[in-house]
C-alpha positions as CSV (number, residue, x, y, z in Angstrom):
1,M,20.8,112.9,98.6
2,S,23.1,115.9,99.0
3,T,21.7,119.2,97.9
4,K,25.1,120.8,97.5
5,L,25.7,122.1,94.0
6,A,29.0,121.2,92.3
7,N,31.3,124.0,91.1
8,P,30.8,124.2,87.3
9,A,33.6,126.7,86.7
10,P,36.4,124.1,86.0
11,L,34.3,122.5,83.2
12,G,33.8,126.0,81.6
13,L,37.4,126.9,82.1
14,M,38.6,123.6,80.4
15,G,36.2,124.2,77.5
16,F,37.5,127.7,77.1
17,G,41.2,126.8,77.7
18,M,41.5,123.9,75.3
19,T,39.5,125.5,72.5
20,T,41.6,128.7,72.9
21,I,44.8,126.7,72.7
22,V,43.9,124.9,69.5
23,L,42.7,128.1,67.8
24,N,45.8,130.0,68.7
25,I,48.1,127.2,67.6
26,H,46.5,128.0,64.2
27,N,46.8,131.8,64.8
28,A,50.5,131.4,65.4
29,G,50.7,129.7,62.0
30,F,51.5,126.1,63.1
31,F,48.5,124.4,61.3
32,P,45.5,125.5,59.2
33,L,42.0,126.2,60.3
34,D,40.3,122.7,60.2
35,S,37.3,120.7,61.5
36,M,39.1,120.0,64.8
37,I,39.1,123.6,65.7
38,L,35.5,124.2,64.5
39,A,34.2,121.2,66.3
40,M,35.9,122.3,69.5
41,G,34.4,125.8,69.0
42,I,30.9,124.4,68.6
43,F,30.9,121.7,71.3
44,Y,33.4,122.2,74.1
45,G,34.2,125.9,73.9
46,G,30.7,126.8,72.7
47,L,27.8,124.6,74.0
48,G,29.9,123.5,77.0
49,Q,30.4,127.0,78.3
50,V,26.8,128.0,77.7
51,L,25.7,125.1,79.8
52,V,28.2,126.1,82.5
53,G,26.8,129.6,82.4
54,M,23.3,128.3,83.1
55,M,24.7,126.2,86.0
56,C,26.4,129.4,87.4
57,F,23.0,131.1,87.1
58,K,21.5,128.4,89.3
59,R,24.2,129.1,91.9
60,G,23.5,132.8,91.9
61,D,26.9,133.6,90.3
62,T,26.4,136.7,88.1
63,F,30.0,136.9,87.1
64,G,30.2,133.3,86.1
65,T,26.9,133.4,84.3
66,T,28.0,136.5,82.3
67,A,31.4,135.2,81.5
68,F,30.8,131.6,80.6
69,T,27.6,132.2,78.6
70,S,29.1,135.1,76.7
71,Y,32.3,133.2,75.8
72,G,30.3,130.1,74.9
73,L,28.3,132.3,72.5
74,F,31.5,133.9,71.3
75,W,32.8,130.5,70.1
76,L,29.5,129.6,68.5
77,S,29.3,133.0,66.7
78,L,32.9,132.7,65.6
79,V,32.2,129.3,64.0
80,G,29.1,130.9,62.4
81,L,31.2,133.7,61.0
82,L,33.7,131.3,59.5
83,M,31.2,128.7,58.1
84,L,28.1,130.8,56.9
85,P,30.0,132.3,54.0
86,K,31.3,128.9,52.9
87,L,27.8,127.6,52.9
88,G,26.6,130.5,50.8
89,F,24.4,132.1,53.4
90,A,26.2,135.3,54.0
91,A,29.1,137.5,52.8
92,S,32.6,137.0,54.3
93,P,33.1,139.1,57.5
94,A,36.8,139.6,56.8
95,P,36.7,143.5,56.5
96,F,34.9,143.7,59.8
97,M,36.5,141.0,61.9
98,A,38.8,143.5,63.6
99,W,35.7,145.4,65.0
100,Y,34.2,142.1,66.2
101,L,37.4,141.2,68.0
102,L,37.8,144.8,69.3
103,L,34.3,144.7,70.9
104,W,35.1,141.4,72.6
105,G,38.3,143.0,73.9
106,V,36.3,145.8,75.4
107,F,33.9,143.4,77.0
108,T,36.8,141.3,78.4
109,A,38.5,144.4,79.8
110,F,35.4,145.1,81.9
111,M,35.4,141.4,83.0
112,Y,39.0,141.7,84.0
113,V,38.1,144.6,86.3
114,G,35.5,142.3,87.9
115,S,38.1,139.5,88.2
116,L,40.3,141.7,90.4
117,R,38.0,140.7,93.4
118,Y,39.0,137.0,92.8
119,P,42.2,135.0,93.1
120,P,45.2,136.1,91.0
121,A,44.9,132.9,88.9
122,K,41.5,134.2,87.6
123,Q,43.0,137.6,87.0
124,V,45.7,136.1,84.8
125,V,43.0,134.4,82.6
126,F,41.0,137.5,82.1
127,G,44.0,139.8,81.8
128,S,45.7,137.6,79.1
129,L,42.4,137.2,77.3
130,T,42.0,141.0,77.1
131,I,45.4,141.3,75.6
132,L,44.7,138.5,73.2
133,F,41.5,140.1,71.8
134,F,43.3,143.5,71.3
135,L,46.2,141.7,69.6
136,L,43.9,139.9,67.2
137,A,42.0,143.1,66.4
138,A,45.3,144.8,65.7
139,R,46.4,142.0,63.4
140,D,43.1,142.3,61.4
141,F,43.2,146.1,61.4
142,T,46.8,146.1,60.0
143,G,47.2,142.8,58.2
144,N,50.4,142.3,60.1
145,E,51.2,138.6,60.4
146,T,53.9,139.2,63.0
147,I,51.2,140.5,65.3
148,G,49.2,137.4,64.5
149,F,52.0,135.2,65.5
150,I,52.5,137.1,68.8
151,A,48.8,136.9,69.4
152,G,48.9,133.1,68.8
153,I,51.6,132.6,71.3
154,E,49.9,134.9,73.9
155,G,46.6,133.0,73.2
156,I,48.3,129.6,74.0
157,F,49.4,131.1,77.3
158,C,45.9,132.3,78.0
159,G,44.5,128.9,77.3
160,L,47.0,127.2,79.5
161,S,46.3,129.7,82.3
162,A,42.6,128.7,82.1
163,I,43.4,125.0,82.2
164,Y,45.7,125.5,85.2
165,F,42.9,127.5,87.1
166,A,40.4,124.7,86.2
167,M,42.6,121.9,87.4
168,A,43.6,123.8,90.6
169,Q,40.0,124.1,91.5
170,V,39.4,120.4,90.9
171,L,42.4,119.1,92.7
172,N,42.3,121.5,95.6
173,A,38.6,120.6,96.2
174,E,39.3,116.9,95.9
175,Y,42.2,116.8,98.3
176,G,40.8,119.5,100.7
177,R,44.1,121.4,100.6
178,V,46.2,123.5,98.2
179,I,47.7,121.2,95.5
180,L,48.0,123.9,92.8
181,P,48.1,127.5,94.3
182,V,45.8,130.2,92.8
183,G,46.6,133.0,95.2
184,V,44.4,134.7,97.7
185,A,41.5,136.8,96.5
186,P,41.5,140.4,97.7
187,K,38.1,140.0,99.3
188,D,39.3,136.9,101.2
189,R,42.5,138.8,102.3
190,E,40.3,141.7,103.6
191,L,38.2,139.2,105.6
192,Q,41.3,137.6,107.1
193,Q,42.6,140.9,108.1
194,A,39.3,141.9,109.7
195,N,39.2,138.6,111.6
196,A,42.8,139.1,112.8
197,V,41.9,142.6,114.1
198,A,38.8,141.3,115.9
């Protein structure tokens, strides 16, 4: 039996990407918040990413562990923030949601800096997610629905970029060649240059 561990990142990226798209279709105003979004947030975006984070831990991947576990717990906490007041367990977080989103934006900005060592496709995911959190925070700080619409469209792009990166990793690994390009990571480019000089 092979002891090689599978790459869990595409699974986490799909959970993140698909859940981000459906939520941001709502943010853009195309349909109301419903059970489909909440269920995706609990299971695929939430529990799915937490499991992937634990798989990344097994592989010794600190970046993946931090990213997937954190964003999985983001989805679970978001569903909790939306549902607990409706169940009568807590007050509505509405006045403070902007701060919640702002903090996630700050966290994601740091993760974006970390992503600069990886392929450009990964940088696009974290860069667009950073912008998304700050746009959503600005919407909640100001109450401006136009900002909310822009955030929704930008969030759909963010989710699509995660799905692309996930499928690129799956297809490129399955075929053993580049089917969907993701760009060259700076650390790999430096290694190639060093080998060329040697």
